[in-house]
C-alpha positions in Angstrom: 13.2 -16.3 56.8 12.3 -12.8 55.5 14.7 -9.9 54.7 12.6 -7.7 57.1 12.2 -10.2 59.8 16.0 -11.0 60.2 17.3 -7.1 60.1 14.4 -6.7 62.7 15.8 -9.5 64.7 19.3 -8.5 64.5 18.1 -5.1 65.6 16.3 -6.4 69.1 19.7 -8.7 69.8 21.5 -5.5 69.7 19.0 -3.7 71.7 19.6 -5.9 74.4 23.5 -4.8 75.0 21.6 -1.3 76.2 21.4 -2.8 79.9 25.0 -2.6 79.9 26.3 0.2 77.7 23.4 2.9 76.6 25.8 5.0 74.5 27.5 2.2 72.5 24.3 0.1 71.8 22.4 3.0 70.5 25.0 3.9 68.0 25.1 0.1 67.1 21.7 0.4 66.6 21.8 3.4 64.5 24.0 1.5 62.1 22.0 -1.2 61.7 18.8 0.9 61.2 21.0 2.7 58.4 21.5 -0.8 56.9 18.2 -2.1 57.2 16.8 1.4 55.6 19.5 1.0 52.6 18.4 -3.0 52.1 14.8 -2.0 52.2 14.9 0.6 49.6 16.8 -1.5 47.4 14.8 -4.2 47.7 11.4 -2.3 46.8 13.2 -0.7 43.9 14.5 -4.2 42.7 10.9 -5.6 42.9 9.4 -2.4 41.2 11.8 -2.3 38.5 11.5 -6.3 37.5 7.8 -5.6 37.5 7.9 -2.6 35.4 9.4 -5.1 32.9 7.1 -7.2 33.2 4.6 -4.7 32.5 7.0 -3.3 30.0 6.9 -6.6 27.7 3.1 -7.0 28.4 2.9 -3.6 26.6 4.9 -4.3 24.0 2.6 -7.4 23.4 -0.8 -5.9 23.4 -0.3 -2.3 23.2 -3.7 -1.9 25.1 -4.7 1.0 26.9 -5.3 -1.1 30.3 -1.3 -2.2 29.5 -0.3 1.1 29.1 -2.4 2.6 32.4 -0.8 -0.5 34.2 2.8 0.2 33.4 2.5 4.1 34.0 1.3 3.5 37.4 4.4 1.2 38.4 6.7 4.0 36.7 5.2 6.5 39.3 5.8 3.8 42.2 9.2 3.5 41.3 9.9 7.2 40.9 8.4 7.4 44.6 11.1 5.5 45.6 14.3 7.1 43.3 12.5 11.1 44.2 12.4 10.0 47.6 14.8 11.7 50.0 16.4 8.8 51.9 16.9 7.2 48.5 19.3 10.1 47.5 20.9 10.7 51.1 21.7 7.0 52.1 22.2 5.4 48.4 24.2 8.2 46.7 26.2 6.1 44.9 27.5 5.6 41.0 25.3 2.8 40.6 22.2 5.2 42.0 22.9 7.6 39.7 22.8 5.2 36.6 19.4 4.0 38.2 18.3 7.9 37.6 19.6 8.0 34.3 18.1 4.6 33.2 14.8 5.7 35.1 14.7 8.9 32.8 15.6 7.0 29.4 12.7 4.5 29.7 10.0 7.4 30.2 11.4 9.0 27.4 11.6 6.1 25.4 8.1 4.9 26.3 6.6 8.6 25.4 8.0 8.0 22.0 6.8 4.8 21.1 2.9 5.7 22.7 3.3 9.1 20.0 4.3 6.6 17.6 1.7 4.1 17.9 -1.1 6.7 18.3 0.2 8.3 15.0 -1.1 5.0 13.0 2.2 4.0 12.0 2.6 0.4 11.6 3.9 -1.9 14.1 7.5 -2.6 12.8 8.3 0.8 12.7 8.2 1.0 16.5 10.8 -2.0 16.7 13.3 -0.2 17.3 11.7 1.9 20.1 10.4 -1.3 21.4 13.8 -2.9 21.6 15.4 0.4 23.3 12.6 0.1 26.1 12.7 -3.4 26.6 16.5 -3.0 27.0 16.5 0.0 29.3 14.1 -1.7 31.8 16.0 -4.7 31.9 18.9 -2.7 32.9 17.0 -0.8 35.5 16.2 -4.5 36.6 19.5 -5.6 37.0 21.1 -2.9 38.6 18.5 -2.7 41.1 19.4 -6.4 42.1 23.3 -5.6 42.0 21.8 -2.2 44.5 20.4 -4.9 46.8 23.6 -7.0 46.7 25.7 -3.8 48.1 23.4 -2.8 50.5 23.3 -6.3 51.6 26.7 -7.2 51.3 28.1 -4.1 53.8 26.1 -5.6 56.6 29.2 -7.7 57.6 31.4 -4.7 57.6 28.6 -2.7 59.5 28.3 -5.6 62.3 32.2 -5.9 62.2 32.1 -1.9 63.6 29.4 -2.8 65.9 31.5 -5.5 67.3 34.7 -3.4 67.7 32.6 -0.9 69.6 31.4 -3.3 72.3 34.3 -5.5 73.2 32.9 -5.2 76.5 29.9 -7.3 76.0 30.4 -11.3 76.4 32.1 -12.6 73.7 29.3 -15.3 73.4 26.8 -12.7 73.0 28.4 -11.0 70.2 29.3 -14.2 68.4 26.0 -15.6 68.3 24.7 -11.8 67.3 27.4 -12.0 64.3 26.8 -15.1 63.1 23.2 -15.0 62.9 23.4 -12.0 60.6 26.1 -13.5 58.5 24.0 -16.9 58.1 21.2 -14.5 57.4 23.2 -12.5 54.8 24.9 -15.3 53.0 21.4 -16.7 52.1 20.1 -13.5 51.0 23.4 -12.8 48.9 23.3 -16.2 47.3 19.9 -16.4 46.4 20.4 -12.6 45.0 23.3 -13.8 43.4 22.1 -16.6 41.1 18.9 -14.0 40.5 21.5 -11.9 39.1 23.2 -14.4 36.8 19.9 -15.5 35.5 19.0 -11.6 34.7 22.8 -11.3 32.6 21.7 -14.7 30.9 18.3 -13.0 29.8 20.0 -9.9 29.0 22.2 -11.5 26.7 19.5 -13.7 24.6 20.1 -16.9 27.0 16.3 -17.1 27.8 16.6 -20.9 28.7 18.8 -20.2 31.6 16.7 -21.3 34.5 16.0 -20.0 37.9 17.3 -22.0 41.1 13.9 -23.8 42.2 15.1 -23.2 45.8 14.8 -19.7 45.1 12.1 -19.6 42.9 9.9 -21.4 45.6 10.5 -19.8 48.6 7.6 -17.8 50.8 9.8 -14.4 51.0 10.5 -11.3 48.9 13.4 -12.7 47.2 10.9 -15.5 46.0 8.5 -13.1 45.1 11.3 -11.3 42.6 12.5 -14.8 41.3 8.6 -15.8 40.2 8.4 -12.1 38.7 11.6 -12.7 36.6 10.4 -16.4 35.6 7.2 -14.8 34.4 9.1 -11.8 32.8 11.4 -14.3 31.0 8.6 -15.8 29.0 7.3 -12.9 28.1 10.3 -11.8 26.5 10.6 -15.3 24.8 6.7 -15.0 23.8 7.6 -11.5 22.4 10.6 -12.7 20.8 9.0 -15.0 18.8 6.7 -12.9 17.5 9.5 -10.8 16.2 11.1 -14.0 14.5 7.6 -14.6 13.2 6.6 -10.8 11.7 10.5 -10.8 10.3 10.5 -14.6 8.3 7.0 -13.0 7.3 8.3 -9.8 5.7 11.4 -11.7 4.7 9.0 -14.3 2.5 7.3 -11.4 0.7 9.1 -7.9 0.5 12.7 -7.2 -0.5 14.3 -5.8 3.2 17.4 -3.5 3.6 19.0 -1.6 6.7 21.6 1.1 6.6 23.1 3.2 9.1 22.6 7.2 9.2 25.3 7.2 6.9 23.2 5.3 4.1 25.9 2.3 4.7 24.2 -1.2 4.1 24.1 -3.1 7.4 21.5 -6.1 6.8 19.9 -7.5 3.3 17.3 -10.3 3.4 18.1 -13.3 0.6 14.8 -11.7 -1.4 17.1 -8.9 -1.8 19.8 -10.5 -3.1 17.8 -12.8 -5.5 16.5 -9.5 -7.2 19.7 -7.5 -7.1 22.0 -10.1 -8.4 24.5 -9.5 -5.4 25.6 -11.5 -2.6 25.2 -10.1 0.6 29.1 -10.0 1.1 29.2 -8.0 -1.9 26.0 -5.5 -0.5 27.1 -5.1 3.3 29.6 -2.0 3.5 28.2 -0.7 0.3 25.6 2.2 -0.8 22.6 2.3 -2.3 24.2 4.0 -5.1 25.7 0.6 -6.4 22.1 0.0 -7.5 21.5 3.1 -9.2 20.1 2.9 -12.8 20.5 6.4 -14.3 16.9 6.7 -14.6 16.2 9.0 -12.0 17.8 12.9 -11.5 19.8 13.7 -8.8 17.0 15.9 -7.6 14.8 12.8 -7.4 17.4 11.5 -4.6 18.1 15.0 -2.9 14.3 15.0 -2.2 14.2 11.9 -1.1 17.1 12.5 1.4 15.5 15.6 2.7 12.2 13.9 3.5 14.0 11.1 5.5 16.8 12.8 7.1 14.1 14.9 8.7 13.0 11.6 10.3 9.5 11.5 7.9 8.7 8.0 5.8 9.3 8.5 1.9 7.5 6.3 -0.6 8.0 6.2 -4.2 8.9 4.0 -7.4 12.5 3.8 -7.6 14.3 1.9 -11.1 17.4 0.0 -10.2 20.3 -1.6 -12.0 21.3 -5.3 -11.3 24.9 -6.7 -10.9 24.3 -7.8 -14.7 23.4 -4.3 -16.0 19.5 -5.5 -16.4 17.0 -3.5 -14.7 13.9 -3.7 -12.3 11.5 -1.4 -10.6 10.7 -1.4 -7.0 8.0 0.4 -5.0 9.7 1.8 -1.8 9.0 2.6 1.6 11.8 3.9 4.0 11.6 4.1 7.2 13.7 6.0 9.8 14.7 4.8 13.3 15.0 7.4 15.3 17.7 7.4 18.2 17.4 9.5 21.8 17.9 12.6 20.3 15.2 12.5 17.5 17.6 11.9 14.9 17.6 8.8 12.3 20.0 6.1 13.7 18.8 4.4 10.9 16.8 3.5 7.9 14.9 0.2 6.9 14.0 0.2 3.3 10.9 -2.4 2.5 10.6 -2.7 -1.1 8.2 -4.8 -3.6 8.8 -6.0 -7.1 6.7 -4.2 -9.6 8.6 -4.9 -12.6 6.0 -6.5 -14.5 3.6 -3.8 -13.5 5.9 -1.2 -15.0 6.3 -3.1 -18.1 2.8 -3.8 -18.6 2.8 0.2 -18.0 5.2 0.9 -20.5 3.7 -1.6 -23.2 -0.1 -0.1 -22.7 1.5 3.6 -23.3 3.2 2.0 -26.6 0.0 0.7 -27.3 -2.0 3.6 -26.9 0.3 5.9 -29.1 -0.1 3.2 -31.6 -3.7 3.9 -31.5 -3.8 7.6 -31.5 -1.9 7.5 -34.3 -4.0 5.0 -36.3 -7.3 7.4 -34.8 -5.6 10.2 -37.2 -4.9 7.6 -39.8 -8.7 6.9 -39.7 -9.9 10.4 -39.4 -8.0 11.6 -42.3 -8.9 8.6 -44.4 -12.5 9.0 -43.4 -12.5 12.9 -44.6 -10.5 11.7 -47.8 -13.0 9.4 -48.5 -16.4 11.9 -47.9 -14.6 14.4 -50.0 -14.1 11.7 -52.9 -17.5 10.0 -52.6 -19.6 13.6 -52.6 -17.3 15.1 -55.5 -19.2 13.0 -58.1 -22.5 13.5 -56.6 -22.2 17.2 -57.1 -22.5 17.4 -60.9 -25.1 14.7 -61.0 -27.4 16.7 -58.7 -26.6 19.5 -61.0 -27.3 17.7 -64.1 -30.9 16.3 -62.7 -31.5 20.1 -62.0 -30.6 20.9 -65.7 -32.8 17.9 -67.0 -35.9 19.2 -65.2 -35.4 22.8 -66.2 -37.5 22.7 -69.8 -36.1 26.0 -70.6 -32.8 24.3 -71.1 -33.1 21.2 -73.0 -36.9 20.7 -73.8 -39.9 19.2 -72.2 -39.3 15.4 -71.0 -41.8 13.2 -70.7 -43.1 11.6 -67.3 -41.0 8.5 -67.9 -38.1 10.5 -68.4 -38.8 12.8 -65.6 -39.3 10.1 -63.1 -36.2 8.7 -63.6 -34.3 12.1 -63.6 -36.3 12.3 -59.9 -35.1 8.9 -59.2 -31.3 9.6 -59.7 -31.7 13.1 -58.0 -33.3 11.1 -55.3 -30.7 8.4 -54.7 -28.3 11.1 -54.9 -29.7 12.9 -52.5 -30.0 9.8 -49.8 -26.2 8.4 -50.6 -24.9 12.4 -50.1 -27.0 11.6 -46.6 -25.5 8.4 -46.2 -21.9 10.1 -46.4 -22.5 12.7 -43.9 -24.2 10.2 -41.2 -21.0 7.9 -41.6 -18.8 10.7 -41.3 -20.6 12.1 -38.1 -20.9 8.6 -37.0 -16.7 8.6 -37.2 -16.6 12.1 -35.4 -18.7 10.8 -32.4 -16.9 7.6 -32.3 -13.5 9.4 -32.0 -14.7 12.5 -29.7 -14.4 14.6 -32.5 -17.8 16.4 -33.1 -17.6 19.7 -32.7 -20.3 22.4 -31.7 -21.1 25.7 -32.3 -23.4 27.1 -29.6 -25.0 30.1 -30.0 -28.1 31.8 -27.8 -31.5 31.3 -29.7 -34.8 31.3 -28.4 -36.4 28.1 -28.4 -39.9 29.0 -29.7 -38.7 30.8 -32.9 -36.2 27.9 -33.3 -39.1 25.3 -33.2 -41.5 27.3 -35.5 -38.5 27.4 -38.2 -38.5 23.7 -37.9 -42.1 23.5 -38.7 -42.2 26.1 -41.5 -38.8 23.7 -43.0 -41.5 20.5 -42.8 -44.8 22.0 -43.5 -45.2 21.4 -47.5 -43.8 17.9 -46.8 -46.4 16.9 -44.4 -48.8 18.6 -46.7 -47.6 16.8 -49.8 -47.7 13.7 -47.7 -51.2 14.6 -45.7 -49.8 14.6 -42.4 -51.1 16.2 -39.8 -48.4 18.6 -38.4 -48.3 20.6 -35.3 -45.9 22.2 -32.9 -46.4 22.5 -29.2 -43.7 24.6 -28.0 -44.7 26.7 -25.1 -41.7 28.2 -24.1 -39.8 31.0 -24.8 -36.7 30.4 -22.9 -33.3 31.6 -24.6 -31.2 28.3 -24.8 -27.3 28.4 -25.7 -26.4 25.5 -27.9 -26.0 24.2 -31.4 -29.1 25.1 -33.5 -27.9 23.3 -36.4 -27.0 20.0 -34.4 -30.3 20.4 -32.6 -32.2 20.8 -36.3 -30.2 17.4 -37.4 -31.4 15.5 -34.0 -35.0 16.7 -34.8 -35.0 16.6 -38.7 -33.7 12.7 -38.1 -36.8 12.3 -35.9 -39.1 13.7 -38.0 -38.1 11.6 -40.9 -38.1 8.3 -39.1 -42.2 9.5 -38.0 -42.8 10.3 -41.6 -41.6 6.5 -42.5 -43.7 5.1 -39.8 -47.0 6.8 -39.5 -49.9 5.4 -41.5 -50.7 6.9 -45.0 -54.0 8.0 -44.1 -54.7 10.0 -41.2 -51.0 10.6 -40.0 -49.8 12.7 -37.3 -46.5 14.1 -36.2 -46.5 16.8 -33.4 -43.0 18.6 -32.4 -42.5 20.5 -29.0 -40.3 21.7 -26.4 -40.9 22.8 -22.5 -39.0 23.5 -19.9 -38.6 21.3 -16.9 -36.5 22.3 -14.0 -32.9 23.5 -15.7 -33.6 21.6 -18.9 -35.5 22.1 -22.2 -37.2 19.1 -23.4 -37.6 18.2 -26.9 -40.1 15.6 -28.4 -41.1 14.4 -31.9 -44.5 12.3 -31.1 -46.1 10.5 -34.1 -49.2 7.8 -34.4 -47.5 5.1 -36.4 -46.8 1.4 -35.5 -45.1 1.6 -32.1 -41.6 -0.1 -30.7 -42.0 -2.9 -28.8 -40.1 -2.9 -24.9 -37.1 -5.4 -26.6 -36.4 -3.2 -29.4 -36.5 0.1 -27.6 -33.7 -1.4 -25.6 -31.6 -1.4 -28.8 -32.7 2.2 -30.7 -29.5 4.0 -30.2 -27.0 1.3 -31.2 -24.9 2.0 -34.2 -26.7 0.0 -37.5 -29.4 -1.2 -35.4 -32.8 -1.7 -37.6 -36.2 -3.2 -36.2 -37.0 -4.8 -39.3 -33.8 -6.3 -40.8 -35.6 -8.9 -43.3 -35.1 -8.3 -47.2 -38.6 -7.3 -47.6 -38.4 -4.4 -45.1 -40.7 -1.4 -46.3 -38.6 1.5 -45.0 -34.8 2.4 -45.6 -31.9 3.9 -43.6 -29.0 2.8 -42.5 -28.9 2.5 -38.9 -27.1 5.1 -37.8 -29.5 8.0 -37.4 -30.5 7.2 -33.6 -27.0 6.5 -32.8 -25.8 9.8 -34.2 -29.0 11.4 -32.4 -27.5 9.8 -29.4 -24.0 11.1 -29.7 -24.8 14.3 -30.6 -27.2 14.6 -27.1 -24.6 13.1 -25.3 -22.1 16.1 -26.4 -24.2 18.5 -25.6 -25.0 17.7 -22.1 -28.1 16.1 -22.3 -30.3 12.5 -22.6 -32.4 11.0 -25.4 -35.1 8.1 -25.1 -38.3 6.9 -26.4 -41.5 5.9 -24.8 -43.6 3.8 -27.2 -46.4 0.9 -27.2 -46.6 -1.1 -30.3 -49.7 -0.2 -32.2 -49.9 3.3 -30.4 -47.0 5.1 -31.8 -44.0 6.8 -30.4 -42.7 9.9 -28.7 -38.5 10.3 -29.0 -37.9 12.7 -26.1 -34.1 14.4 -25.4 -33.2 16.8 -22.9 -30.7 20.2 -23.4 -29.3 21.9 -20.2 -30.2 25.3 -20.0 -27.2 27.9 -19.8 -28.6 31.4 -20.4 -32.4 32.4 -19.1 -34.5 35.0 -21.6 -33.3 38.5 -20.7 -34.4 41.6 -22.4 -30.8 42.6 -22.9 -30.0 39.9 -25.0 -29.3 40.3 -28.1 -30.7 36.8 -29.9 -29.1 35.2 -33.2 -31.4 34.8 -36.1 -31.8 30.9 -36.8 -31.9 30.3 -40.3 -32.7 26.5 -41.0 -33.6 27.5 -44.8 -30.2 25.5 -46.1 -30.4 22.9 -43.3 
């Protein structure tokens, strides 16, 4: 029989006395209506609270928008009950005041949990809030059951009072009515008491507590509450298992410690003990200062505390000391767990061992320092070798000039002059080789310096043309300049001349002895000046073009190759162009000649107010 039905029947039986005693019956009916109202309100609140607890666990499990909407809807229904005038007028007890407080706490914790999740914090950071929300919603449910119990337990007193007021009514009629109500109330109270015991077991963590099957299978409001409570138990059980799985995964993969708001260690996992060499008993109750290595400054720790005490997450690398004075590094995340007042109550630290990584970094830094020192030694050695190699070449070249001057030592025959010229040519080649080696070394070490000036491109190319014109005439090579830009370029003219000289000399080596042609030129393309050297030589295969700018690479590596060179020239050209912010490339087809291009970015355009530097290439 349902609770409402029992109370209505009792009211009907009482109303039957109105024939004999109208005033007494009205008074009695008033009392019973008051009891029914209390019981109804308590029952609705209890049912709503249990449903809210189920939805709380559902939200904590899924965290979906649908679960959040259902939770807020159920909370609104409970708010209507608690905020109603009947609730405050008829049920004003300390328990009711406590229910109102729990009701407000639930909403506060829920709002804070939603805010954390919207902020994108990991789930583990909201664990404390989740536990609080579950506890408060369960407390509301338990207190609601107690309120039902109290509301119904008072019914015998009400009936007793009514019986005293209607002593004139036949005793048998009173006894039948009184017995009916007591019997119904005892059944209800017994069922509710059983559910309360189950709720208390669940609150203590005993989720194996079984609900009475008779109560669970009854077809009334209490049965509905019992089935809701049973669903809640399995939801909590599932949620608890997920938390245990998460904790086990965290313990297996990370170093974990929990401290109170004062920094006293309250929990460490086995991994923490393993890495620190301390036992749990030695760590619990201590402060993290026990692990300080002395590597970090006081300011480092003050800044850390300043962040976490404001409720913010701190991340960083910390060097700790073990029990046996060895050291280890951990990548640390410290998460404050906030209380109802918004201030940290606990701190959870999740640490990852990065000792091996730090040791590797230190070794790399040491190796880098050794490499830097080695580079300095190489640079000093290259400078010394260059100087020592160039020193004997100076008198050799000087004596060659003296030997060729008939006014100083007389005339030499043709064989003697050829020998002197060969000595001088080889001295020049050796000097060029020494310069190439030194330039290649500078490029490798990123030490090549550039002396940038403003100069006019067409004047620069004319100087190059004039420099090589005598040599071209002597070798019967058609040499032309097709420069069609008067832009002012800000760059290093001596290095650009070095590039063009290298490309021109290569072209001289590879053009045919008869009808050889070499063309140089420059033109503007977007924000760059494109220089080029074109010849009608033997050309280069596509395969060989891929390796042209590699150090020491030569197309013909046979012993009988016709053309000299060290294979450093194009590599040096590539290094210089790159240093000036440009690119170099070749376009060639076997048997049809080659064009070498390189680009230099324009920094300053031509202006009538610019005073141009005169480019003198006579000594290059």
